[in-house]
DRENPA-3360 file (N, C-alpha, C; in nm, 2 decimals, always signed):
BEGIN
1 = MGQAFQLG = -20.61/+9.02/-13.82/-20.51/+9.07/-13.73/-20.37/+9.04/-13.79 ~ -20.28/+9.12/-13.75/-20.14/+9.10/-13.79/-20.13/+9.11/-13.94 ~ -20.01/+9.15/-13.99/-19.99/+9.16/-14.13/-19.88/+9.06/-14.17 ~ -19.91/+8.97/-14.26/-19.81/+8.86/-14.30/-19.68/+8.92/-14.34 ~ -19.57/+8.85/-14.29/-19.44/+8.88/-14.32/-19.39/+9.02/-14.29 ~ -19.46/+9.10/-14.20/-19.42/+9.23/-14.16/-19.38/+9.23/-14.02 ~ -19.25/+9.26/-13.99/-19.20/+9.26/-13.85/-19.28/+9.37/-13.77 ~ -19.31/+9.34/-13.65/-19.38/+9.43/-13.56/-19.52/+9.45/-13.58;
9 = QYAVHWHL = -19.58/+9.37/-13.67/-19.73/+9.38/-13.70/-19.80/+9.26/-13.64 ~ -19.82/+9.26/-13.51/-19.87/+9.14/-13.44/-20.00/+9.18/-13.37 ~ -20.08/+9.08/-13.34/-20.21/+9.11/-13.28/-20.20/+9.19/-13.15 ~ -20.11/+9.14/-13.06/-20.07/+9.21/-12.93/-19.92/+9.21/-12.92 ~ -19.87/+9.32/-12.89/-19.72/+9.34/-12.89/-19.67/+9.43/-12.78 ~ -19.59/+9.38/-12.69/-19.51/+9.47/-12.60/-19.37/+9.48/-12.65 ~ -19.32/+9.60/-12.67/-19.19/+9.62/-12.74/-19.10/+9.71/-12.66 ~ -19.00/+9.65/-12.60/-18.89/+9.73/-12.53/-18.95/+9.82/-12.42;
17 = HGDAPGQY = -19.04/+9.77/-12.34/-19.10/+9.85/-12.23/-19.01/+9.84/-12.10 ~ -18.91/+9.75/-12.10/-18.84/+9.73/-11.97/-18.93/+9.66/-11.87 ~ -18.93/+9.70/-11.75/-19.01/+9.64/-11.65/-19.16/+9.70/-11.66 ~ -19.25/+9.60/-11.67/-19.39/+9.64/-11.69/-19.48/+9.57/-11.59 ~ -19.46/+9.57/-11.46/-19.54/+9.49/-11.37/-19.69/+9.55/-11.37 ~ -19.78/+9.46/-11.36/-19.92/+9.51/-11.37/-19.98/+9.51/-11.50 ~ -19.90/+9.49/-11.61/-19.96/+9.48/-11.74/-19.99/+9.34/-11.78 ~ -20.10/+9.31/-11.85/-20.14/+9.17/-11.87/-20.23/+9.16/-11.99;
25 = LRGCSIHT = -20.24/+9.04/-12.04/-20.34/+9.00/-12.14/-20.41/+8.88/-12.08 ~ -20.53/+8.89/-12.04/-20.60/+8.79/-11.96/-20.74/+8.77/-12.02 ~ -20.77/+8.64/-12.04/-20.91/+8.60/-12.08/-20.94/+8.64/-12.22 ~ -20.84/+8.64/-12.31/-20.87/+8.69/-12.45/-20.85/+8.57/-12.55 ~ -20.92/+8.59/-12.66/-20.89/+8.49/-12.77/-20.84/+8.57/-12.89 ~ -20.74/+8.51/-12.96/-20.68/+8.57/-13.08/-20.70/+8.47/-13.18 ~ -20.76/+8.50/-13.30/-20.78/+8.41/-13.40/-20.75/+8.46/-13.54 ~ -20.71/+8.38/-13.63/-20.68/+8.41/-13.77/-20.59/+8.53/-13.78;
33 = SWNRGTTV = -20.48/+8.53/-13.72/-20.38/+8.63/-13.73/-20.27/+8.59/-13.83 ~ -20.23/+8.67/-13.91/-20.14/+8.64/-14.02/-19.99/+8.65/-13.98 ~ -19.96/+8.70/-13.86/-19.82/+8.71/-13.82/-19.82/+8.71/-13.66 ~ -19.82/+8.60/-13.60/-19.81/+8.58/-13.46/-19.93/+8.62/-13.38 ~ -19.94/+8.57/-13.26/-20.05/+8.60/-13.18/-20.01/+8.71/-13.08 ~ -19.93/+8.68/-12.99/-19.88/+8.77/-12.88/-19.73/+8.77/-12.88 ~ -19.67/+8.89/-12.88/-19.52/+8.90/-12.87/-19.49/+8.99/-12.75 ~ -19.40/+8.94/-12.67/-19.34/+9.02/-12.56/-19.19/+9.03/-12.58;
41 = HGTNFVSL = -19.15/+9.15/-12.62/-19.01/+9.16/-12.67/-18.94/+9.27/-12.58 ~ -18.84/+9.23/-12.51/-18.76/+9.33/-12.43/-18.84/+9.39/-12.32 ~ -18.94/+9.32/-12.27/-19.03/+9.36/-12.16/-19.04/+9.26/-12.05 ~ -19.03/+9.30/-11.93/-19.03/+9.21/-11.82/-19.16/+9.22/-11.74 ~ -19.20/+9.10/-11.68/-19.31/+9.09/-11.59/-19.45/+9.11/-11.65 ~ -19.47/+9.09/-11.78/-19.60/+9.10/-11.84/-19.67/+8.96/-11.81 ~ -19.80/+8.96/-11.77/-19.87/+8.84/-11.74/-19.96/+8.80/-11.85 ~ -19.94/+8.68/-11.90/-20.03/+8.62/-12.00/-20.11/+8.51/-11.94;
49 = QDNVAYNI = -20.24/+8.53/-11.91/-20.32/+8.43/-11.84/-20.45/+8.40/-11.91 ~ -20.48/+8.27/-11.91/-20.61/+8.21/-11.96/-20.65/+8.27/-12.10 ~ -20.55/+8.26/-12.19/-20.58/+8.31/-12.33/-20.59/+8.19/-12.42 ~ -20.65/+8.21/-12.54/-20.66/+8.11/-12.64/-20.62/+8.17/-12.77 ~ -20.53/+8.10/-12.85/-20.49/+8.14/-12.98/-20.53/+8.03/-13.08 ~ -20.59/+8.07/-13.19/-20.64/+7.97/-13.29/-20.61/+8.02/-13.43 ~ -20.56/+7.93/-13.51/-20.54/+7.96/-13.65/-20.44/+8.08/-13.67 ~ -20.32/+8.07/-13.61/-20.22/+8.17/-13.61/-20.11/+8.13/-13.70;
57 = MGGWWLTC = -20.07/+8.22/-13.80/-19.95/+8.19/-13.88/-19.83/+8.25/-13.81 ~ -19.73/+8.17/-13.79/-19.61/+8.21/-13.72/-19.63/+8.16/-13.57 ~ -19.57/+8.22/-13.48/-19.57/+8.18/-13.34/-19.70/+8.23/-13.27 ~ -19.75/+8.15/-13.18/-19.87/+8.19/-13.10/-19.83/+8.28/-12.99 ~ -19.73/+8.24/-12.91/-19.69/+8.32/-12.80/-19.53/+8.33/-12.81 ~ -19.49/+8.45/-12.83/-19.34/+8.47/-12.85/-19.29/+8.56/-12.74 ~ -19.19/+8.52/-12.67/-19.12/+8.61/-12.58/-18.97/+8.61/-12.61 ~ -18.91/+8.72/-12.61/-18.77/+8.73/-12.64/-18.71/+8.85/-12.56;
65 = LGVGVGVG = -18.59/+8.84/-12.51/-18.52/+8.94/-12.44/-18.60/+9.00/-12.32 ~ -18.68/+8.91/-12.25/-18.76/+8.96/-12.14/-18.81/+8.84/-12.06 ~ -18.86/+8.87/-11.95/-18.91/+8.77/-11.86/-19.07/+8.79/-11.85 ~ -19.14/+8.69/-11.90/-19.28/+8.69/-11.90/-19.34/+8.58/-11.81 ~ -19.46/+8.60/-11.77/-19.53/+8.50/-11.69/-19.65/+8.45/-11.77 ~ -19.66/+8.32/-11.80/-19.77/+8.27/-11.87/-19.84/+8.16/-11.79 ~ -19.97/+8.17/-11.78/-20.05/+8.06/-11.71/-20.18/+8.03/-11.79 ~ -20.20/+7.90/-11.81/-20.33/+7.86/-11.87/-20.35/+7.90/-12.02;
73 = ALSLSSAC = -20.25/+7.90/-12.10/-20.26/+7.93/-12.24/-20.29/+7.81/-12.32 ~ -20.38/+7.82/-12.42/-20.42/+7.72/-12.51/-20.40/+7.77/-12.65 ~ -20.32/+7.69/-12.73/-20.29/+7.73/-12.87/-20.34/+7.62/-12.96 ~ -20.42/+7.65/-13.06/-20.47/+7.55/-13.15/-20.45/+7.60/-13.30 ~ -20.44/+7.50/-13.39/-20.43/+7.53/-13.53/-20.51/+7.43/-13.60 ~ -20.56/+7.47/-13.72/-20.64/+7.38/-13.80/-20.59/+7.38/-13.94 ~ -20.61/+7.28/-14.02/-20.57/+7.27/-14.16/-20.69/+7.22/-14.24 ~ -20.70/+7.28/-14.35/-20.81/+7.24/-14.44/-20.76/+7.15/-14.55;
81 = C = -20.84/+7.06/-14.60/-20.80/+6.96/-14.70/-20.76/+7.02/-14.83;
% end
Protein backbone atom coordinates (compact mmCIF):
# COMPACT_ATOMS: atom_id res chain seq x y z
CA MET A 1 0.00 0.00 0.00
CA GLY A 2 1.11 3.54 -0.58
CA GLN A 3 4.09 4.52 -2.68
CA ALA A 4 7.22 5.65 -0.85
CA PHE A 5 8.11 9.34 -1.14
CA GLN A 6 5.13 10.12 -3.45
CA LEU A 7 2.72 12.80 -2.23
CA GLY A 8 -0.92 11.76 -2.40
CA GLN A 9 -0.18 8.04 -2.57
CA TYR A 10 -1.63 6.85 0.74
CA ALA A 11 -3.53 3.74 1.76
CA VAL A 12 -6.68 5.78 2.58
CA HIS A 13 -6.96 9.46 1.66
CA TRP A 14 -9.69 12.10 1.85
CA HIS A 15 -8.55 15.16 -0.11
CA LEU A 16 -10.29 18.55 -0.08
CA HIS A 17 -13.85 17.21 0.25
CA GLY A 18 -14.98 20.05 2.54
CA ASP A 19 -17.72 18.82 4.87
CA ALA A 20 -18.14 15.05 4.65
CA PRO A 21 -20.46 13.95 7.48
CA GLY A 22 -21.30 10.25 7.38
CA GLN A 23 -17.99 9.23 5.81
CA TYR A 24 -15.86 6.91 7.92
CA LEU A 25 -13.06 4.37 8.20
CA ARG A 26 -14.19 1.87 10.81
CA GLY A 27 -12.83 -1.48 11.99
CA CYS A 28 -10.00 -1.65 9.45
CA SER A 29 -6.36 -2.65 9.59
CA ILE A 30 -3.68 -1.02 7.47
CA HIS A 31 -0.30 -2.69 7.41
CA THR A 32 3.02 -2.39 5.59
CA SER A 33 2.26 0.90 3.87
CA TRP A 34 5.23 2.75 2.44
CA ASN A 35 3.73 6.24 2.77
CA ARG A 36 1.31 6.91 5.65
CA GLY A 37 -1.73 4.99 6.74
CA THR A 38 -4.72 7.36 6.63
CA THR A 39 -4.75 11.00 5.56
CA VAL A 40 -7.63 13.43 6.03
CA HIS A 41 -6.69 16.66 4.24
CA GLY A 42 -9.01 19.65 3.91
CA THR A 43 -12.01 17.51 4.87
CA ASN A 44 -14.28 17.91 7.89
CA PHE A 45 -16.26 15.44 10.01
CA VAL A 46 -14.71 12.18 8.77
CA SER A 47 -14.91 9.53 11.49
CA LEU A 48 -11.93 7.23 12.13
CA GLN A 49 -13.05 4.53 14.58
CA ASP A 50 -11.52 1.30 15.93
CA ASN A 51 -8.74 1.01 13.36
CA VAL A 52 -5.27 -0.51 13.63
CA ALA A 53 -2.13 0.59 11.76
CA TYR A 54 1.01 -1.57 11.77
CA ASN A 55 4.42 -1.17 10.17
CA ILE A 56 3.69 2.16 8.45
CA MET A 57 6.46 4.36 7.03
CA GLY A 58 5.63 8.01 7.68
CA GLY A 59 2.58 9.04 9.70
CA TRP A 60 -0.05 6.55 10.77
CA TRP A 61 -2.97 8.97 11.07
CA LEU A 62 -2.54 12.39 9.48
CA THR A 63 -5.09 15.18 9.57
CA CYS A 64 -4.46 18.65 8.20
CA LEU A 65 -6.67 21.61 7.30
CA GLY A 66 -9.77 19.82 8.52
CA VAL A 67 -11.68 18.59 11.53
CA GLY A 68 -11.63 14.84 12.04
CA VAL A 69 -13.01 12.61 14.74
CA GLY A 70 -10.87 9.68 15.89
CA VAL A 71 -11.87 7.05 18.43
CA GLY A 72 -10.12 3.83 19.43
CA ALA A 73 -7.13 3.93 17.09
CA LEU A 74 -4.10 1.71 17.71
CA SER A 75 -0.81 2.33 15.91
CA LEU A 76 2.12 -0.08 16.11
CA SER A 77 5.51 -0.35 14.48
CA SER A 78 8.21 -3.00 14.55
CA ALA A 79 11.91 -3.00 13.80
CA CYS A 80 14.03 -5.91 12.72
CA CYS A 81 17.56 -6.49 14.00
